[in-house]
matplotlib code that plots the C-alpha trace (Angstrom):
import matplotlib.pyplot as plt

x = [38.8, 35.2, 33.8, 30.3, 28.6, 25.2, 23.3, 19.8, 17.2, 13.6, 10.3, 7.7, 7.7, 9.7, 13.4, 15.2, 18.7, 20.8, 23.4, 26.2, 29.1, 29.5, 27.4, 29.3, 30.6, 33.0, 30.5, 27.2, 27.8, 27.4, 23.9, 23.1, 24.1, 22.0, 18.9, 19.3, 19.9, 16.6, 14.6, 16.2, 14.8, 11.4, 11.8, 10.3, 9.1, 12.2, 13.0, 16.4, 17.4, 19.8, 20.5, 24.2, 24.5, 26.9, 27.1, 25.4, 26.6, 24.7, 26.0, 24.3, 21.1, 21.3, 21.0, 17.7, 16.4, 17.7, 15.5, 12.4, 10.4, 11.4, 10.4, 7.1, 6.2, 6.5, 4.0, 6.5, 8.3, 11.5, 10.9, 13.6, 13.8, 15.9, 17.9, 20.3, 19.2, 22.4, 21.5, 17.9, 18.7, 20.4, 17.4, 15.1, 17.2, 16.6, 13.0, 13.1, 10.4, 7.9, 9.0, 9.6, 8.2, 10.9, 9.9, 11.4, 11.2, 11.7, 8.5, 6.5, 7.9, 6.8, 3.4, 3.1, 3.7, 1.3, -1.5, -1.4, -2.1]
y = [3.0, 1.9, 0.5, 1.6, 1.5, 2.9, 2.6, 3.3, 1.9, 2.6, 0.6, 2.9, 6.1, 4.5, 4.8, 1.9, 2.7, -0.4, 0.1, -2.2, -2.3, -0.2, 3.0, 5.1, 8.6, 8.3, 6.9, 8.6, 11.7, 9.4, 8.4, 12.0, 13.1, 10.3, 11.2, 15.0, 14.4, 12.4, 15.1, 17.7, 15.6, 15.5, 11.8, 11.2, 7.6, 5.8, 2.3, 1.6, -2.0, -3.1, -6.7, -6.0, -3.5, -5.1, -2.4, 0.8, 3.4, 6.3, 8.6, 6.4, 6.3, 10.1, 10.4, 8.6, 10.9, 14.0, 13.5, 11.6, 14.7, 16.5, 13.4, 13.0, 16.8, 16.2, 13.4, 10.6, 8.2, 6.3, 2.6, 0.1, -3.4, -6.7, -6.0, -8.5, -9.3, -7.6, -4.3, -4.6, -4.9, -1.4, 0.1, -1.7, -0.7, 3.0, 2.7, 3.1, 0.5, 3.0, 5.6, 3.7, 0.9, -1.7, -4.7, -8.0, -8.0, -5.2, -6.4, -5.7, -2.2, -1.6, -3.0, -0.8, 2.4, 1.2, 0.4, 4.1, 5.3]
z = [7.5, 7.3, 4.1, 3.0, -0.3, -1.3, -4.7, -5.7, -8.0, -8.7, -8.2, -9.7, -7.8, -4.9, -4.6, -3.0, -1.4, -1.1, 1.6, 2.6, 4.9, 8.0, 8.6, 11.2, 11.7, 8.7, 6.3, 7.5, 5.2, 2.2, 3.3, 4.2, 0.7, -0.9, 1.1, 0.5, -3.1, -3.3, -1.5, -3.9, -6.9, -5.2, -4.4, -1.0, -1.0, 0.1, 1.2, 2.6, 2.0, 4.7, 3.5, 3.3, 6.2, 8.7, 11.4, 12.3, 14.8, 16.5, 13.8, 11.2, 13.2, 13.4, 9.6, 9.6, 12.4, 10.7, 7.5, 8.5, 9.3, 6.1, 4.0, 5.9, 5.5, 1.8, 2.0, 1.9, 4.3, 4.8, 5.4, 6.4, 5.2, 5.2, 8.4, 9.9, 13.5, 15.0, 13.1, 13.9, 17.6, 17.5, 15.9, 18.4, 21.4, 20.5, 19.9, 16.1, 15.5, 17.0, 14.6, 11.4, 9.4, 9.7, 7.5, 7.0, 3.2, 0.7, -1.1, 2.1, 2.3, -1.3, -0.5, 2.5, 0.3, -2.3, 0.3, 1.2, -2.4]

ax = plt.figure().add_subplot(projection="3d")
ax.plot(x, y, z, "-o")
ax.set_aspect("equal")
plt.show()
């Protein structure tokens, strides 16, 4: 069974989701639940910190694709940060860097949100 953990914390009006382990078909519903919960709480400035993400499958990528339009329509965004090279390569292979801000450091993602204020 895949292991996956998610927690969140706030930085002003930005929610940071810390994800770790393996994001695949078995664990993707946890991320979906977290994102839909944030949208339901009118939180739509989201950073996903991938420092401890070891693996992502197409099902995991699908979660990001499923909610990006909803979040952007609310005036927010989902930014990704702190990816291991092996995880970034999966995102890159599927063209995610043209759709998402993928930043090396979480602080850069926070700054990117704040520069748009």
